[in-house]
C-alpha positions, 0 to 999 in steps of 0.5 A: 451483516453479523459474523454468524450470518456471514459464516452461515452464508459461507457454509451454505456456499461451500455446501452448494459447491460440494453438490456440484459434482452431479454436473461435472464431467471431465477435468476443468482447464488447468489454469482457472481464472480466479486462482492458480490450481491447487496442485501448482508447485509453490516455493513460498513458506517452505524450503522443500522442492515439489510441494503443491499449494494443496500440500502446504503446511501453511496457508497459501493463496495463489493468483495466476496470470490469467486471473490478473488479465480479468482485473480491469485496472492494470496494476498489481495492488488492484489485482490482489485486492480484488482477488485476495480477501486478506489484502487491502489497497489504499484508495487515497493518500495525503500529500506525497502518499497520493503519488505512491499508494500502498497496500497491506495484509490482514488489516495491519501496516504495509511494512508488516508484509514482506514482498519477494520477487522470485523468492528474493527480498524486494526493496522498499519505496523512498516515499514514506506515508506520513499523514494519519491513515491505516497505512501511515508509516508505510514504506513497503515495496511499491508493487506498481513497479512489477507489472502484471504482464511480467508475472506468472503467478503470485503466492500469498502466504498468510502466516508469520515467516520471520524465522525463514525470511527475516524482518517484516514477515509478520502479516505474511509474505507476497512472493511474485514469480516472474514468467519464464514461458515461451511466446508473447502477447501484446495488450492494450487497455482503456477506460474511465470512471462513470463520472467521465474522469480518471481516463486510463490508457495502458499497453504492455508487451511480453515476449519469452524465448526458451530452449534446452539451456535456458530462458529469457522473458522480457516485458515492457509496460506503459500507463497513463492515468488522469486526475479525478476530482471528488467532493463539491464546493470549497466551504470557504468560497461558498456556504454549502448550506445557504449557497452564499458567497464567502467574503464581501466586496472585491474578495467575493467577486474574486472568489466567484472568478476562480476556476470552476467556482464554487468547485474550486478545490481539486485536492480530493482525487487521483493523481495524474501520472505517466508510468513506464516499467521494463523487466527481464527474467533470465536463466542459463544452465551451464552444466547439469549441476550449475546454472545462472539466473538474473532478473530485474526491473527499471521503472519511471513515474511522472506524477502530479497531485493537486493540493488545497487551493490557495485563496486570493487573500492568502498571499497579501503584502500589508503596508508594513513589509516583512510582517506576515499578516496571516490570511487577511480579512475581507476588509483588509483585502478590499482595502488593499485592492483599492489602494495597491492591487500589486500587493496581492499575489493572485486575485483568483488564487492558485492551485498548487500541485505536488509532483514526483519524478521517480525512478526505480531500479532492481536487479538480482543475479545468482548462481545455483547448483549441487555438489555432494548431495547439497543444493546451493543458491548464491545471489545478490540483489540491488534495489534503488528508489529515487524520487525528486519532489516538486511544488508547482503553480505555488508561491513562497508566501514569506518571500512574496511578503518580504520582497514582493516576488516569488517563484511559482515552481520549486524543486523541493528535494529528493528521497532515496532508498537503497538496499543491497542484499546477498544470500547463500542458501543450502539444502540437503535431502535425506530421502523422504524422511528429512530436509535440512536447510541453512543459510546466511544473509547480509543486507546494506540499507541507506536512506537519504533526503537531499535539500531543495532549492533555497526558495522552496524552504525559505521561512515557511517555504512553498505553499502546500508543500515546503521544500527540504532544508539542509537541516532536514536533509542527510543520509543514514545507513545501517547493515545487518547480517543473519544466519538461519537453520530449517529442518523439515521432517516426515517421521511417519506417513501423513505427518509433516513437521518443520522447525526454523530458527533465525538470528539477525544482528543490526548495526543500529539496534542490536540482535533478534532471534526468531523461530517457527514450528509448523506441522501438518497431518493428512488423515487421508487424501480428503482431510488434513489439519495444519498449524503454526506457532512462530515469533517475528519482528520488524525493524523500523525503516530508516525513513520512519526513524529519520524523516522530518518535514512540515505538514500543512493543511488549510487550518493547521501546520505541524512539524514531523519530527524525526524520531531518532533526533535531538528535537524528539528527545525534548518531548521525551520521544525515544529512538525507534526500536523493533516491533515484535510479534507472536503468531499462532495459526491452525486450520483444516484442508478439505478435498472431499471430491475431485476438483473441490478444495476448501481451506479454513485457517484461524490465526492470532497475531500479537504485536508489541512496540508497534510503530505508529504515527503520534497524535498531533501534539498542539501548542506552540507557546513560547518556551514550552516543550513543543515550541522548543522541539519545533525550534530544534527541528529547524522549521518555521511554522505558518501562523495557525492556531492549530500548530505543533508536532507529530512523530513516529513512536513505539507504542501500542500492543495489539492483538489481531485475530481472524479466520481465512476461508478459501473454497475453489471448484472447477466444473465442466458443463459439457455444451454449456461450457467450463467454469471455475468457482471460488469463494474466499473470505477473511475476517480480521479483528484488531484490538488494543491491548496496551497504549504504551507509555505517554512521554512525561513532557507530552503528559504535562501538556495534558495530551496523549502521544496516541489518541483515540483518532490514531487508535481508530486507524489501527483497529477500525479503518480497514474492513473486519470482514471481506468476502469474494465470490467469483466465477470464470465461465468459458463457453466457445469463444466467449469468456465471462468473469463475474466477481462480487466482493462484500466489505463490512463497515469501517470507521475512524475518529477524525481529528481536525488538527486542533483536538476536535474529534468526530466519529465517521463510518462507511457502511457495509457494501457489496461491489460487483465486477463484470467482464465479458471477453470474446476470442475473435480469432485464436490469437486475438481477444476482445474484452469489455468490463466494469469495476464497481458495476453499480457505482457504489460510493463511500459516505461523505466526510461530516461537515461541521458547520459551526466550525466551517470545516469538515471533520478532518479539518478539510474545506471540501464539502461532501468529500468522500471518506478516503479510507474507503476499502473500495475506493473513492471514484465509484464505477469504472468501465474499460475495454481491452484487446490482446494479441498472442503470438 
């Protein structure tokens, strides 16, 4: 679909919505399903009190608690990707990333969106997104640990806000406002994919107590999600074009004896997880001018994801013990079976799993009040994410070759990310003319990798995921402090001006000053214009700076060098420095008739020194720079032709331009019920303005630190256009929610690990979601629905028959392209029961 055609469709839909008052009567419900009402009070992007979404000088999208209940999959990433057009959730991640999926705004990186809870900064995950994708490098807060059952509404600010909130607020801000209300509810949901896997069961309970002095709201949530498997046969055990069995003799027979032959490889699919989280939100008014508040979450995830299956001929001891023979040929394997079958670890191969046992804690405590006309708020927030990593049902190949035995389960080590943030904010109002705000912040951050058991990292380590060695382990910390000032003016009726400036000083890279100027002018109650210009920055996460490990696939092995390490300096890779941004936005707000609101906002984000994953730098010739860097890292690589190093680097300058459009209308059709209509769209186009410097040692190898594959993930792997049209209709005891989402085409250039590049593309698609609910009693509601009603699946990864691999170096035939914006699992149906009390 062309942009001009898409724009025409949006304009037509808005025009149709504008004609709706002919059918309207009384006002619609106060809490429409698709978004919170435009007259709801907001707290994001402004220091002023009492500002509504419709009055905001910056674009704000609100998502209500009711809207969240009509999304079938109970996690916040899915809620926001189905309701916010500029939001994209990750469908699949490689290795540990499949255990902690991420999300992003405006086609940028997850780290470039700031997440707040009740206006306070949320800590990031300890699980770094390491492998190549549009989400690579992501270590943003894990939204899964904030359950929708605990949320009153979400405010999504799609504008730069570093001058107000500090690092990360480049693409925007997601502010999650927790419930304070009285009463409670219990809800249970169950569902599965159309293919019969991915079974999901969840239950939640929320209960709130409110009196004239305060409130307490408690939530508990549990979810089980089972594996999914996508793709067909493993290319190594059966030729997908001829159906011929791989290998010969005993090896061919052993291939056929493998579990689920020929679909033996379950790597492409969802992880299995048990997930639980509890939260609280509390406040107490000690006096008319002094109150205390606290909120927090505690969560636990036990998850397992399959890695690539290991074939029987992968772990074989030869007659010369201690020598690594690589993956042996059919002839050697068959001879070994005949001569000494004990030299083979498993004649039916094995299916390694990467497992996580993760705990996540967050707690905020604060006090606020007023004195001499000044409002003040003093708070401190603690956040900790810990993940213990295991490799299960695997083997240490070198240990088996050297000694004849190996454990099958390994403890690989532990990640830990800790943040402690304290804030003081003060505001003073000078009547209706001006508001002055100022504040200070101090934040301490640490990132730690603890080593695994010695067998997990002996030589090349456990198959599929080696453990963390003492050389790769260690703790790193930094602190920063900030001060800011903000002045909002209303010099004449209808005109709002807001300027903010913020200074931050970091212990590891120095200081940054950012600023923001925002304005809005209301010509009348129906038409307003608004605009913002701002600067921003993002400090590199400690994980991006110091993480190191070996990344293994069936055909390649690469050391992930820590950017801030001596090993990286051998290749001319400098320490990471902050990204910087310049943001422009301008738009219109239209309220031509009662209950119809339309907002149109255009924007540009220029990002310099973007932190990206490097290309795969191949070559392990003895003595060359790559070989020396790999040696300096302390890791031993497996014997693959495609081997080398990767790292996080500062590199490209990009420019993202786009338009956000939101139209909402509430209508009452009398005896035909009441309805809320929304039409929203986001268009984002990122272009590469500069690739950045190519370090001399890498250039000397004839390679680039930022190749066309990595470039494609920045510019093309997320949809440029996303449109969401939705309606929530209430008629008597029935409720119907229908939503249609259009995703434009996406593409990426895959690298097989050895420098073979293949273009891939996912065609444009429309995804339909439908839910029908029935209120059995005033307190009991039943609902059934489907996400991706018509079972749309993305295109398959190209098969390169001449090379015996897929475009990305994989071995699963017909596996879906995993950068799909609407997932890889196809249709999902569910049922839900809710009891209010």
